[in-house]
All heavy atoms as a GROMACS GRO file, in nm:
protein
  624
    1MET      N    1  -0.118   0.280   1.324
    1MET     CA    2  -0.258   0.318   1.308
    1MET      C    3  -0.304   0.394   1.433
    1MET      O    4  -0.246   0.381   1.539
    1MET     CB    5  -0.344   0.194   1.288
    1MET     CG    6  -0.305   0.110   1.164
    1MET     SD    7  -0.299   0.198   1.008
    1MET     CE    8  -0.468   0.235   0.979
    2THR      N    9  -0.407   0.472   1.416
    2THR     CA   10  -0.463   0.548   1.527
    2THR      C   11  -0.597   0.489   1.568
    2THR      O   12  -0.641   0.388   1.512
    2THR     CB   13  -0.483   0.696   1.487
    2THR    OG1   14  -0.588   0.704   1.391
    2THR    CG2   15  -0.355   0.755   1.430
    3GLU      N   16  -0.663   0.553   1.663
    3GLU     CA   17  -0.796   0.508   1.705
    3GLU      C   18  -0.899   0.529   1.594
    3GLU      O   19  -1.005   0.467   1.595
    3GLU     CB   20  -0.839   0.583   1.831
    3GLU     CG   21  -0.756   0.548   1.952
    3GLU     CD   22  -0.798   0.626   2.075
    3GLU    OE1   23  -0.889   0.711   2.066
    3GLU    OE2   24  -0.739   0.602   2.182
    4VAL      N   25  -0.870   0.618   1.500
    4VAL     CA   26  -0.961   0.645   1.388
    4VAL      C   27  -0.930   0.544   1.277
    4VAL      O   28  -0.817   0.540   1.227
    4VAL     CB   29  -0.944   0.789   1.335
    4VAL    CG1   30  -1.033   0.812   1.214
    4VAL    CG2   31  -0.974   0.889   1.446
    5LYS      N   32  -1.029   0.464   1.241
    5LYS     CA   33  -1.009   0.362   1.139
    5LYS      C   34  -0.958   0.425   1.009
    5LYS      O   35  -1.012   0.524   0.961
    5LYS     CB   36  -1.140   0.288   1.111
    5LYS     CG   37  -1.125   0.174   1.014
    5LYS     CD   38  -1.254   0.098   0.995
    5LYS     CE   39  -1.233  -0.014   0.895
    5LYS     NZ   40  -1.354  -0.092   0.877
    6GLY      N   41  -0.850   0.366   0.955
    6GLY     CA   42  -0.796   0.414   0.828
    6GLY      C   43  -0.700   0.531   0.839
    6GLY      O   44  -0.660   0.588   0.738
    7SER      N   45  -0.664   0.570   0.962
    7SER     CA   46  -0.570   0.680   0.980
    7SER      C   47  -0.443   0.628   1.047
    7SER      O   48  -0.450   0.546   1.139
    7SER     CB   49  -0.630   0.792   1.064
    7SER     OG   50  -0.735   0.854   0.995
    8GLY      N   51  -0.328   0.676   1.000
    8GLY     CA   52  -0.203   0.635   1.059
    8GLY      C   53  -0.085   0.677   0.976
    8GLY      O   54  -0.098   0.755   0.881
    9GLY      N   55   0.030   0.627   1.014
    9GLY     CA   56   0.153   0.660   0.944
    9GLY      C   57   0.237   0.535   0.923
    9GLY      O   58   0.216   0.432   0.986
   10TYR      N   59   0.334   0.548   0.833
   10TYR     CA   60   0.418   0.435   0.795
   10TYR      C   61   0.558   0.485   0.766
   10TYR      O   62   0.574   0.588   0.698
   10TYR     CB   63   0.358   0.369   0.672
   10TYR     CG   64   0.450   0.283   0.590
   10TYR    CD1   65   0.477   0.152   0.627
   10TYR    CD2   66   0.510   0.332   0.475
   10TYR    CE1   67   0.560   0.071   0.551
   10TYR    CE2   68   0.593   0.252   0.398
   10TYR     CZ   69   0.619   0.122   0.436
   10TYR     OH   70   0.701   0.044   0.362
   11THR      N   71   0.659   0.418   0.818
   11THR     CA   72   0.798   0.446   0.783
   11THR      C   73   0.870   0.313   0.764
   11THR      O   74   0.834   0.213   0.827
   11THR     CB   75   0.873   0.528   0.890
   11THR    OG1   76   0.872   0.455   1.013
   11THR    CG2   77   0.809   0.663   0.910
   12ALA      N   78   0.970   0.313   0.678
   12ALA     CA   79   1.049   0.192   0.656
   12ALA      C   80   1.181   0.229   0.592
   12ALA      O   81   1.194   0.334   0.529
   12ALA     CB   82   0.974   0.094   0.566
   13ILE      N   83   1.279   0.141   0.609
   13ILE     CA   84   1.405   0.149   0.539
   13ILE      C   85   1.418   0.021   0.458
   13ILE      O   86   1.395  -0.089   0.511
   13ILE     CB   87   1.525   0.162   0.637
   13ILE    CG1   88   1.511   0.284   0.726
   13ILE    CG2   89   1.657   0.162   0.559
   13ILE    CD1   90   1.523   0.417   0.656
   14GLU      N   91   1.452   0.034   0.331
   14GLU     CA   92   1.460  -0.082   0.242
   14GLU      C   93   1.598  -0.086   0.176
   14GLU      O   94   1.644   0.014   0.122
   14GLU     CB   95   1.352  -0.070   0.136
   14GLU     CG   96   1.350  -0.176   0.032
   14GLU     CD   97   1.238  -0.156  -0.069
   14GLU    OE1   98   1.175  -0.050  -0.072
   14GLU    OE2   99   1.216  -0.250  -0.148
   15ARG      N  100   1.663  -0.201   0.180
   15ARG     CA  101   1.791  -0.220   0.112
   15ARG      C  102   1.764  -0.278  -0.026
   15ARG      O  103   1.693  -0.379  -0.040
   15ARG     CB  104   1.881  -0.315   0.191
   15ARG     CG  105   2.016  -0.338   0.126
   15ARG     CD  106   2.102  -0.432   0.214
   15ARG     NE  107   2.232  -0.453   0.157
   15ARG     CZ  108   2.264  -0.556   0.079
   15ARG    NH1  109   2.173  -0.647   0.049
   15ARG    NH2  110   2.387  -0.568   0.032
   16VAL      N  111   1.820  -0.216  -0.128
   16VAL     CA  112   1.800  -0.261  -0.266
   16VAL      C  113   1.935  -0.305  -0.321
   16VAL      O  114   2.034  -0.233  -0.309
   16VAL     CB  115   1.744  -0.146  -0.354
   16VAL    CG1  116   1.727  -0.192  -0.497
   16VAL    CG2  117   1.613  -0.094  -0.296
   17GLN      N  118   1.939  -0.423  -0.380
   17GLN     CA  119   2.060  -0.475  -0.443
   17GLN      C  120   2.026  -0.509  -0.586
   17GLN      O  121   1.924  -0.575  -0.613
   17GLN     CB  122   2.109  -0.600  -0.371
   17GLN     CG  123   2.232  -0.662  -0.433
   17GLN     CD  124   2.280  -0.784  -0.357
   17GLN    OE1  125   2.231  -0.815  -0.249
   17GLN    NE2  126   2.376  -0.853  -0.412
   18GLY      N  127   2.110  -0.463  -0.680
   18GLY     CA  128   2.082  -0.497  -0.818
   18GLY      C  129   2.168  -0.419  -0.915
   18GLY      O  130   2.274  -0.367  -0.880
   19THR      N  131   2.117  -0.410  -1.038
   19THR     CA  132   2.185  -0.342  -1.146
   19THR      C  133   2.096  -0.228  -1.195
   19THR      O  134   1.978  -0.248  -1.221
   19THR     CB  135   2.214  -0.440  -1.262
   19THR    OG1  136   2.290  -0.550  -1.211
   19THR    CG2  137   2.290  -0.373  -1.374
   20LEU      N  138   2.154  -0.112  -1.207
   20LEU     CA  139   2.083   0.008  -1.251
   20LEU      C  140   2.167   0.073  -1.360
   20LEU      O  141   2.284   0.106  -1.337
   20LEU     CB  142   2.064   0.102  -1.132
   20LEU     CG  143   1.980   0.226  -1.150
   20LEU    CD1  144   1.837   0.191  -1.192
   20LEU    CD2  145   1.978   0.307  -1.021
   21ALA      N  146   2.111   0.086  -1.478
   21ALA     CA  147   2.183   0.144  -1.592
   21ALA      C  148   2.314   0.068  -1.617
   21ALA      O  149   2.417   0.128  -1.647
   21ALA     CB  150   2.209   0.293  -1.571
   22GLY      N  151   2.310  -0.064  -1.598
   22GLY     CA  152   2.426  -0.148  -1.622
   22GLY      C  153   2.531  -0.146  -1.511
   22GLY      O  154   2.638  -0.204  -1.524
   23ARG      N  155   2.499  -0.079  -1.400
   23ARG     CA  156   2.594  -0.065  -1.289
   23ARG      C  157   2.541  -0.139  -1.167
   23ARG      O  158   2.426  -0.123  -1.128
   23ARG     CB  159   2.616   0.083  -1.260
   23ARG     CG  160   2.685   0.152  -1.377
   23ARG     CD  161   2.676   0.301  -1.377
   23ARG     NE  162   2.742   0.362  -1.263
   23ARG     CZ  163   2.760   0.494  -1.252
   23ARG    NH1  164   2.718   0.576  -1.348
   23ARG    NH2  165   2.820   0.543  -1.146
   24LYS      N  166   2.629  -0.219  -1.103
   24LYS     CA  167   2.589  -0.304  -0.992
   24LYS      C  168   2.624  -0.241  -0.858
   24LYS      O  169   2.724  -0.172  -0.845
   24LYS     CB  170   2.657  -0.440  -1.001
   24LYS     CG  171   2.615  -0.522  -1.120
   24LYS     CD  172   2.685  -0.654  -1.124
   24LYS     CE  173   2.638  -0.731  -1.247
   24LYS     NZ  174   2.699  -0.863  -1.254
   25GLY      N  175   2.538  -0.269  -0.759
   25GLY     CA  176   2.564  -0.222  -0.624
   25GLY      C  177   2.439  -0.232  -0.540
   25GLY      O  178   2.342  -0.300  -0.575
   26THR      N  179   2.442  -0.162  -0.427
   26THR     CA  180   2.327  -0.157  -0.336
   26THR      C  181   2.301  -0.012  -0.299
   26THR      O  182   2.387   0.075  -0.316
   26THR     CB  183   2.352  -0.237  -0.207
   26THR    OG1  184   2.460  -0.178  -0.136
   26THR    CG2  185   2.383  -0.383  -0.236
   27PHE      N  186   2.181   0.013  -0.248
   27PHE     CA  187   2.146   0.143  -0.192
   27PHE      C  188   2.026   0.125  -0.100
   27PHE      O  189   1.961   0.019  -0.102
   27PHE     CB  190   2.119   0.248  -0.300
   27PHE     CG  191   2.005   0.214  -0.394
   27PHE    CD1  192   1.877   0.260  -0.371
   27PHE    CD2  193   2.029   0.138  -0.507
   27PHE    CE1  194   1.773   0.231  -0.457
   27PHE    CE2  195   1.925   0.107  -0.595
   27PHE     CZ  196   1.798   0.154  -0.570
   28PHE      N  197   1.999   0.225  -0.020
   28PHE     CA  198   1.886   0.220   0.073
   28PHE      C  199   1.780   0.322   0.034
   28PHE      O  200   1.812   0.434  -0.009
   28PHE     CB  201   1.932   0.248   0.216
   28PHE     CG  202   2.006   0.133   0.278
   28PHE    CD1  203   2.143   0.121   0.265
   28PHE    CD2  204   1.937   0.036   0.349
   28PHE    CE1  205   2.211   0.016   0.321
   28PHE    CE2  206   2.005  -0.071   0.406
   28PHE     CZ  207   2.142  -0.081   0.392
   29LEU      N  208   1.654   0.282   0.051
   29LEU     CA  209   1.540   0.371   0.032
   29LEU      C  210   1.475   0.398   0.167
   29LEU      O  211   1.463   0.307   0.250
   29LEU     CB  212   1.435   0.306  -0.059
   29LEU     CG  213   1.475   0.282  -0.204
   29LEU    CD1  214   1.368   0.200  -0.274
   29LEU    CD2  215   1.497   0.414  -0.276
   30GLN      N  216   1.433   0.522   0.188
   30GLN     CA  217   1.356   0.556   0.307
   30GLN      C  218   1.213   0.584   0.265
   30GLN      O  219   1.189   0.665   0.175
   30GLN     CB  220   1.415   0.679   0.376
   30GLN     CG  221   1.338   0.714   0.502
   30GLN     CD  222   1.410   0.819   0.586
   30GLN    OE1  223   1.526   0.850   0.563
   30GLN    NE2  224   1.339   0.874   0.681
   31HIS      N  225   1.118   0.515   0.330
   31HIS     CA  226   0.975   0.531   0.301
   31HIS      C  227   0.910   0.616   0.411
   31HIS      O  228   0.944   0.602   0.528
   31HIS     CB  229   0.904   0.395   0.304
   31HIS     CG  230   0.952   0.297   0.204
   31HIS    ND1  231   0.870   0.246   0.107
   31HIS    CD2  232   1.073   0.238   0.185
   31HIS    CE1  233   0.938   0.159   0.034
   31HIS    NE2  234   1.061   0.153   0.080
   32TYR      N  235   0.813   0.697   0.372
   32TYR     CA  236   0.735   0.777   0.466
   32TYR      C  237   0.596   0.795   0.404
   32TYR      O  238   0.585   0.836   0.289
   32TYR     CB  239   0.801   0.913   0.486
   32TYR     CG  240   0.712   1.017   0.550
   32TYR    CD1  241   0.704   1.027   0.688
   32TYR    CD2  242   0.636   1.105   0.474
   32TYR    CE1  243   0.622   1.122   0.748
   32TYR    CE2  244   0.555   1.200   0.532
   32TYR     CZ  245   0.548   1.208   0.669
   32TYR     OH  246   0.468   1.301   0.728
   33ALA      N  247   0.492   0.760   0.479
   33ALA     CA  248   0.357   0.774   0.425
   33ALA      C  249   0.258   0.806   0.537
   33ALA      O  250   0.279   0.771   0.652
   33ALA     CB  251   0.314   0.646   0.354
   34MET      N  252   0.150   0.873   0.499
   34MET     CA  253   0.041   0.907   0.591
   34MET      C  254  -0.091   0.871   0.526
   34MET      O  255  -0.105   0.876   0.404
   34MET     CB  256   0.042   1.056   0.623
   34MET     CG  257   0.172   1.107   0.682
   34MET     SD  258   0.198   1.047   0.847
   34MET     CE  259   0.113   1.170   0.938
   35MET      N  260  -0.189   0.836   0.610
   35MET     CA  261  -0.325   0.810   0.563
   35MET      C  262  -0.422   0.870   0.663
   35MET      O  263  -0.400   0.863   0.784
   35MET     CB  264  -0.350   0.659   0.551
   35MET     CG  265  -0.487   0.626   0.494
   35MET     SD  266  -0.514   0.450   0.476
   35MET     CE  267  -0.409   0.415   0.338
   36SER      N  268  -0.526   0.933   0.612
   36SER     CA  269  -0.626   0.997   0.698
   36SER      C  270  -0.765   0.950   0.657
   36SER      O  271  -0.808   0.974   0.544
   36SER     CB  272  -0.617   1.150   0.686
   36SER     OG  273  -0.713   1.211   0.767
   37GLY      N  274  -0.833   0.881   0.748
   37GLY     CA  275  -0.968   0.832   0.719
   37GLY      C  276  -0.975   0.741   0.599
   37GLY      O  277  -1.072   0.742   0.526
   38GLY      N  278  -0.868   0.663   0.576
   38GLY     CA  279  -0.866   0.571   0.463
   38GLY      C  280  -0.820   0.633   0.332
   38GLY      O  281  -0.813   0.566   0.231
   39VAL      N  282  -0.788   0.763   0.336
   39VAL     CA  283  -0.744   0.833   0.215
   39VAL      C  284  -0.592   0.850   0.221
   39VAL      O  285  -0.542   0.916   0.312
   39VAL     CB  286  -0.812   0.971   0.202
   39VAL    CG1  287  -0.761   1.044   0.079
   39VAL    CG2  288  -0.964   0.955   0.198
   40PRO      N  289  -0.518   0.790   0.123
   40PRO     CA  290  -0.374   0.809   0.123
   40PRO      C  291  -0.339   0.957   0.109
   40PRO      O  292  -0.400   1.030   0.032
   40PRO     CB  293  -0.328   0.731   0.000
   40PRO     CG  294  -0.437   0.634  -0.028
   40PRO     CD  295  -0.563   0.703   0.016
   41GLY      N  296  -0.240   1.000   0.187
   41GLY     CA  297  -0.194   1.138   0.179
   41GLY      C  298  -0.052   1.141   0.127
   41GLY      O  299  -0.022   1.080   0.025
   42ASP      N  300   0.036   1.207   0.200
   42ASP     CA  301   0.176   1.213   0.160
   42ASP      C  302   0.236   1.073   0.156
   42ASP      O  303   0.216   0.994   0.246
   42ASP     CB  304   0.256   1.299   0.259
   42ASP     CG  305   0.209   1.442   0.262
   42ASP    OD1  306   0.159   1.490   0.158
   42ASP    OD2  307   0.222   1.506   0.366
   43TRP      N  308   0.311   1.044   0.049
   43TRP     CA  309   0.381   0.917   0.037
   43TRP      C  310   0.512   0.944  -0.034
   43TRP      O  311   0.513   0.979  -0.152
   43TRP     CB  312   0.298   0.818  -0.041
   43TRP     CG  313   0.343   0.675  -0.034
   43TRP    CD1  314   0.461   0.626   0.017
   43TRP    CD2  315   0.273   0.561  -0.081
   43TRP    NE1  316   0.468   0.491   0.005
   43TRP    CE2  317   0.352   0.447  -0.055
   43TRP    CE3  318   0.151   0.543  -0.142
   43TRP    CZ2  319   0.313   0.318  -0.088
   43TRP    CZ3  320   0.112   0.415  -0.175
   43TRP    CH2  321   0.191   0.304  -0.148
   44PHE      N  322   0.621   0.935   0.038
   44PHE     CA  323   0.752   0.966  -0.016
   44PHE      C  324   0.843   0.846  -0.002
   44PHE      O  325   0.844   0.780   0.102
   44PHE     CB  326   0.816   1.084   0.059
   44PHE     CG  327   0.735   1.210   0.054
   44PHE    CD1  328   0.656   1.246   0.161
   44PHE    CD2  329   0.738   1.292  -0.058
   44PHE    CE1  330   0.581   1.361   0.158
   44PHE    CE2  331   0.663   1.408  -0.062
   44PHE     CZ  332   0.584   1.443   0.046
   45VAL      N  333   0.921   0.818  -0.105
   45VAL     CA  334   1.025   0.716  -0.100
   45VAL      C  335   1.147   0.778  -0.168
   45VAL      O  336   1.141   0.815  -0.285
   45VAL     CB  337   0.984   0.586  -0.171
   45VAL    CG1  338   1.095   0.482  -0.160
   45VAL    CG2  339   0.853   0.531  -0.114
   46SER      N  340   1.256   0.792  -0.092
   46SER     CA  341   1.376   0.857  -0.144
   46SER      C  342   1.499   0.771  -0.120
   46SER      O  343   1.506   0.696  -0.023
   46SER     CB  344   1.398   0.992  -0.073
   46SER     OG  345   1.290   1.078  -0.094
   47VAL      N  346   1.598   0.786  -0.210
   47VAL     CA  347   1.727   0.722  -0.190
   47VAL      C  348   1.796   0.794  -0.075
   47VAL      O  349   1.803   0.918  -0.073
   47VAL     CB  350   1.814   0.732  -0.318
   47VAL    CG1  351   1.954   0.678  -0.292
   47VAL    CG2  352   1.748   0.658  -0.434
   48ILE      N  353   1.844   0.720   0.023
   48ILE     CA  354   1.916   0.780   0.135
   48ILE      C  355   2.051   0.830   0.083
   48ILE      O  356   2.124   0.753   0.020
   48ILE     CB  357   1.934   0.680   0.251
   48ILE    CG1  358   1.795   0.644   0.308
   48ILE    CG2  359   2.026   0.735   0.359
   48ILE    CD1  360   1.799   0.538   0.416
   49PRO      N  361   2.083   0.957   0.106
   49PRO     CA  362   2.208   1.013   0.055
   49PRO      C  363   2.330   0.931   0.097
   49PRO      O  364   2.339   0.885   0.212
   49PRO     CB  365   2.214   1.153   0.118
   49PRO     CG  366   2.070   1.186   0.146
   49PRO     CD  367   2.006   1.056   0.182
   50ASP      N  368   2.421   0.913   0.003
   50ASP     CA  369   2.548   0.844   0.025
   50ASP      C  370   2.532   0.698   0.067
   50ASP      O  371   2.624   0.640   0.125
   50ASP     CB  372   2.635   0.920   0.127
   50ASP     CG  373   2.666   1.061   0.080
   50ASP    OD1  374   2.701   1.076  -0.039
   50ASP    OD2  375   2.652   1.154   0.160
   51SER      N  376   2.418   0.637   0.035
   51SER     CA  377   2.398   0.496   0.070
   51SER      C  378   2.439   0.401  -0.042
   51SER      O  379   2.446   0.280  -0.020
   51SER     CB  380   2.252   0.470   0.109
   51SER     OG  381   2.166   0.485  -0.004
   52GLY      N  382   2.467   0.454  -0.160
   52GLY     CA  383   2.506   0.369  -0.273
   52GLY      C  384   2.641   0.304  -0.252
   52GLY      O  385   2.733   0.365  -0.197
   53THR      N  386   2.652   0.176  -0.295
   53THR     CA  387   2.778   0.104  -0.286
   53THR      C  388   2.816   0.054  -0.425
   53THR      O  389   2.735   0.056  -0.518
   53THR     CB  390   2.769  -0.017  -0.191
   53THR    OG1  391   2.681  -0.115  -0.250
   53THR    CG2  392   2.722   0.022  -0.053
   54GLY      N  393   2.941   0.007  -0.437
   54GLY     CA  394   2.987  -0.046  -0.565
   54GLY      C  395   2.978   0.060  -0.672
   54GLY      O  396   3.016   0.176  -0.651
   55GLU      N  397   2.926   0.022  -0.786
   55GLU     CA  398   2.914   0.115  -0.900
   55GLU      C  399   2.797   0.212  -0.885
   55GLU      O  400   2.775   0.296  -0.971
   55GLU     CB  401   2.901   0.035  -1.030
   55GLU     CG  402   3.023  -0.049  -1.062
   55GLU     CD  403   3.003  -0.141  -1.181
   55GLU    OE1  404   2.892  -0.199  -1.194
   55GLU    OE2  405   3.096  -0.154  -1.259
   56LEU      N  406   2.720   0.199  -0.775
   56LEU     CA  407   2.608   0.290  -0.750
   56LEU      C  408   2.643   0.399  -0.649
   56LEU      O  409   2.554   0.472  -0.603
   56LEU     CB  410   2.485   0.211  -0.704
   56LEU     CG  411   2.432   0.108  -0.804
   56LEU    CD1  412   2.311   0.035  -0.749
   56LEU    CD2  413   2.399   0.173  -0.937
   57LYS      N  414   2.771   0.414  -0.617
   57LYS     CA  415   2.813   0.522  -0.527
   57LYS      C  416   2.774   0.655  -0.588
   57LYS      O  417   2.791   0.678  -0.708
   57LYS     CB  418   2.963   0.518  -0.503
   57LYS     CG  419   3.004   0.412  -0.406
   57LYS     CD  420   3.152   0.422  -0.374
   57LYS     CE  421   3.188   0.314  -0.273
   57LYS     NZ  422   3.330   0.314  -0.241
   58GLY      N  423   2.718   0.743  -0.505
   58GLY     CA  424   2.676   0.875  -0.552
   58GLY      C  425   2.535   0.880  -0.606
   58GLY      O  426   2.488   0.985  -0.649
   59LEU      N  427   2.464   0.767  -0.605
   59LEU     CA  428   2.326   0.762  -0.653
   59LEU      C  429   2.238   0.855  -0.571
   59LEU      O  430   2.246   0.859  -0.448
   59LEU     CB  431   2.272   0.618  -0.641
   59LEU     CG  432   2.124   0.598  -0.673
   59LEU    CD1  433   2.099   0.613  -0.822
   59LEU    CD2  434   2.078   0.461  -0.625
   60THR      N  435   2.154   0.931  -0.638
   60THR     CA  436   2.050   1.011  -0.573
   60THR      C  437   1.919   0.984  -0.647
   60THR      O  438   1.920   0.944  -0.763
   60THR     CB  439   2.079   1.163  -0.576
   60THR    OG1  440   2.089   1.205  -0.714
   60THR    CG2  441   2.208   1.197  -0.504
   61GLY      N  442   1.807   1.005  -0.579
   61GLY     CA  443   1.681   0.987  -0.649
   61GLY      C  444   1.563   0.969  -0.557
   61GLY      O  445   1.574   0.976  -0.434
   62LYS      N  446   1.449   0.946  -0.621
   62LYS     CA  447   1.324   0.924  -0.549
   62LYS      C  448   1.238   0.827  -0.629
   62LYS      O  449   1.256   0.810  -0.749
   62LYS     CB  450   1.250   1.055  -0.526
   62LYS     CG  451   1.199   1.119  -0.653
   62LYS     CD  452   1.124   1.246  -0.625
   62LYS     CE  453   1.070   1.305  -0.755
   62LYS     NZ  454   0.987   1.422  -0.730
   63VAL      N  455   1.145   0.766  -0.558
   63VAL     CA  456   1.052   0.672  -0.620
   63VAL      C  457   0.915   0.738  -0.626
   63VAL      O  458   0.868   0.795  -0.528
   63VAL     CB  459   1.043   0.541  -0.539
   63VAL    CG1  460   0.936   0.448  -0.597
   63VAL    CG2  461   1.178   0.472  -0.535
   64THR      N  462   0.853   0.732  -0.743
   64THR     CA  463   0.716   0.779  -0.759
   64THR      C  464   0.626   0.656  -0.761
   64THR      O  465   0.652   0.560  -0.833
   64THR     CB  466   0.700   0.857  -0.891
   64THR    OG1  467   0.790   0.968  -0.890
   64THR    CG2  468   0.558   0.908  -0.908
   65ILE      N  469   0.522   0.660  -0.679
   65ILE     CA  470   0.429   0.547  -0.668
   65ILE      C  471   0.294   0.589  -0.724
   65ILE      O  472   0.238   0.691  -0.683
   65ILE     CB  473   0.413   0.503  -0.522
   65ILE    CG1  474   0.551   0.466  -0.465
   65ILE    CG2  475   0.315   0.387  -0.510
   65ILE    CD1  476   0.553   0.452  -0.316
   66THR      N  477   0.243   0.512  -0.819
   66THR     CA  478   0.113   0.538  -0.878
   66THR      C  479   0.020   0.424  -0.841
   66THR      O  480   0.055   0.307  -0.861
   66THR     CB  481   0.124   0.549  -1.031
   66THR    OG1  482   0.222   0.647  -1.064
   66THR    CG2  483  -0.009   0.588  -1.092
   67ILE      N  484  -0.097   0.457  -0.787
   67ILE     CA  485  -0.194   0.355  -0.748
   67ILE      C  486  -0.316   0.366  -0.838
   67ILE      O  487  -0.379   0.472  -0.848
   67ILE     CB  488  -0.238   0.374  -0.601
   67ILE    CG1  489  -0.116   0.371  -0.509
   67ILE    CG2  490  -0.338   0.266  -0.562
   67ILE    CD1  491  -0.147   0.411  -0.366
   68THR      N  492  -0.349   0.255  -0.906
   68THR     CA  493  -0.468   0.248  -0.989
   68THR      C  494  -0.548   0.128  -0.942
   68THR      O  495  -0.505   0.014  -0.961
   68THR     CB  496  -0.429   0.232  -1.138
   68THR    OG1  497  -0.341   0.338  -1.175
   68THR    CG2  498  -0.553   0.235  -1.226
   69GLY      N  499  -0.659   0.154  -0.876
   69GLY     CA  500  -0.736   0.044  -0.816
   69GLY      C  501  -0.652  -0.020  -0.708
   69GLY      O  502  -0.609   0.047  -0.615
   70LYS      N  503  -0.625  -0.150  -0.721
   70LYS     CA  504  -0.541  -0.220  -0.624
   70LYS      C  505  -0.400  -0.242  -0.678
   70LYS      O  506  -0.317  -0.305  -0.613
   70LYS     CB  507  -0.604  -0.354  -0.587
   70LYS     CG  508  -0.733  -0.338  -0.510
   70LYS     CD  509  -0.785  -0.470  -0.462
   70LYS     CE  510  -0.912  -0.449  -0.380
   70LYS     NZ  511  -0.959  -0.571  -0.318
   71GLU      N  512  -0.370  -0.188  -0.796
   71GLU     CA  513  -0.239  -0.203  -0.858
   71GLU      C  514  -0.148  -0.088  -0.818
   71GLU      O  515  -0.188   0.028  -0.820
   71GLU     CB  516  -0.251  -0.206  -1.010
   71GLU     CG  517  -0.332  -0.321  -1.065
   71GLU     CD  518  -0.257  -0.451  -1.058
   71GLU    OE1  519  -0.135  -0.452  -1.080
   71GLU    OE2  520  -0.322  -0.554  -1.029
   72HIS      N  521  -0.023  -0.120  -0.781
   72HIS     CA  522   0.079  -0.020  -0.748
   72HIS      C  523   0.189  -0.028  -0.853
   72HIS      O  524   0.238  -0.137  -0.883
   72HIS     CB  525   0.140  -0.048  -0.610
   72HIS     CG  526   0.048  -0.023  -0.496
   72HIS    ND1  527  -0.066  -0.096  -0.475
   72HIS    CD2  528   0.053   0.068  -0.397
   72HIS    CE1  529  -0.127  -0.052  -0.367
   72HIS    NE2  530  -0.056   0.047  -0.317
   73ALA      N  531   0.229   0.086  -0.906
   73ALA     CA  532   0.340   0.094  -1.001
   73ALA      C  533   0.447   0.184  -0.940
   73ALA      O  534   0.416   0.287  -0.879
   73ALA     CB  535   0.294   0.149  -1.135
   74TYR      N  536   0.573   0.146  -0.956
   74TYR     CA  537   0.685   0.218  -0.897
   74TYR      C  538   0.780   0.262  -1.007
   74TYR      O  539   0.815   0.183  -1.095
   74TYR     CB  540   0.761   0.129  -0.799
   74TYR     CG  541   0.674   0.075  -0.689
   74TYR    CD1  542   0.600  -0.042  -0.706
   74TYR    CD2  543   0.663   0.140  -0.568
   74TYR    CE1  544   0.519  -0.091  -0.605
   74TYR    CE2  545   0.583   0.092  -0.465
   74TYR     CZ  546   0.512  -0.024  -0.486
   74TYR     OH  547   0.431  -0.072  -0.386
   75ALA      N  548   0.824   0.388  -1.003
   75ALA     CA  549   0.921   0.441  -1.099
   75ALA      C  550   1.031   0.512  -1.021
   75ALA      O  551   1.003   0.599  -0.939
   75ALA     CB  552   0.854   0.536  -1.196
   76LEU      N  553   1.156   0.473  -1.048
   76LEU     CA  554   1.271   0.535  -0.983
   76LEU      C  555   1.328   0.643  -1.074
   76LEU      O  556   1.370   0.615  -1.186
   76LEU     CB  557   1.379   0.431  -0.952
   76LEU     CG  558   1.511   0.483  -0.895
   76LEU    CD1  559   1.489   0.551  -0.760
   76LEU    CD2  560   1.612   0.370  -0.882
   77GLU      N  561   1.322   0.768  -1.027
   77GLU     CA  562   1.388   0.879  -1.096
   77GLU      C  563   1.522   0.898  -1.026
   77GLU      O  564   1.525   0.916  -0.904
   77GLU     CB  565   1.304   1.007  -1.081
   77GLU     CG  566   1.166   0.998  -1.141
   77GLU     CD  567   1.084   1.120  -1.108
   77GLU    OE1  568   1.138   1.232  -1.114
   77GLU    OE2  569   0.966   1.103  -1.072
   78TYR      N  570   1.632   0.890  -1.101
   78TYR     CA  571   1.762   0.890  -1.036
   78TYR      C  572   1.868   0.963  -1.117
   78TYR      O  573   1.852   0.988  -1.237
   78TYR     CB  574   1.808   0.746  -1.010
   78TYR     CG  575   1.835   0.669  -1.136
   78TYR    CD1  576   1.962   0.666  -1.192
   78TYR    CD2  577   1.734   0.599  -1.199
   78TYR    CE1  578   1.988   0.596  -1.309
   78TYR    CE2  579   1.758   0.528  -1.314
   78TYR     CZ  580   1.885   0.527  -1.369
   78TYR     OH  581   1.908   0.458  -1.484
   79THR      N  582   1.977   0.993  -1.047
   79THR     CA  583   2.096   1.048  -1.108
   79THR      C  584   2.214   0.968  -1.057
   79THR      O  585   2.223   0.938  -0.938
   79THR     CB  586   2.114   1.197  -1.068
   79THR    OG1  587   1.998   1.269  -1.107
   79THR    CG2  588   2.236   1.257  -1.134
   80LEU      N  589   2.303   0.932  -1.150
   80LEU     CA  590   2.426   0.862  -1.116
   80LEU      C  591   2.544   0.945  -1.165
   80LEU      O  592   2.541   0.994  -1.278
   80LEU     CB  593   2.432   0.725  -1.185
   80LEU     CG  594   2.366   0.609  -1.116
   80LEU    CD1  595   2.358   0.488  -1.208
   80LEU    CD2  596   2.441   0.573  -0.988
   81PRO      N  597   2.648   0.961  -1.084
   81PRO     CA  598   2.765   1.034  -1.132
   81PRO      C  599   2.840   0.952  -1.236
   81PRO      O  600   2.827   0.830  -1.241
   81PRO     CB  601   2.849   1.054  -1.005
   81PRO     CG  602   2.809   0.944  -0.914
   81PRO     CD  603   2.664   0.915  -0.946
   82ASP      N  604   2.920   1.019  -1.316
   82ASP     CA  605   3.004   0.950  -1.413
   82ASP      C  606   3.103   0.862  -1.340
   82ASP      O  607   3.152   0.898  -1.232
   82ASP     CB  608   3.080   1.050  -1.501
   82ASP     CG  609   2.987   1.128  -1.592
   82ASP    OD1  610   2.879   1.076  -1.626
   82ASP    OD2  611   3.022   1.242  -1.629
   83LEU      N  612   3.135   0.746  -1.398
   83LEU     CA  613   3.237   0.659  -1.340
   83LEU      C  614   3.374   0.720  -1.365
   83LEU      O  615   3.402   0.769  -1.474
   83LEU     CB  616   3.231   0.519  -1.402
   83LEU     CG  617   3.110   0.434  -1.364
   83LEU    CD1  618   3.111   0.304  -1.442
   83LEU    CD2  619   3.110   0.405  -1.214
   84ALA      N  620   3.459   0.718  -1.264
   84ALA     CA  621   3.593   0.776  -1.279
   84ALA      C  622   3.692   0.671  -1.321
   84ALA      O  623   3.677   0.556  -1.301
   84ALA     CB  624   3.637   0.840  -1.148
   0.00000   0.00000   0.00000
């Protein structure tokens, strides 16, 4: 946060473990967000390249975040390579 109330930035790395399209593994997400005067600005969450493990190797994608009131909804748009 800055000296101006409601302004600042946010970064994070998140490890995700689970099943995606029937395929198990882990991957990392990188978060980046800005807020100015209490107004959300840029907010990006992307799959870190080459972070997929197990059956999620080669995963690419991004997360879209929709805010309605105090509710947050997350949608992962992704691509997975064919299993060899």
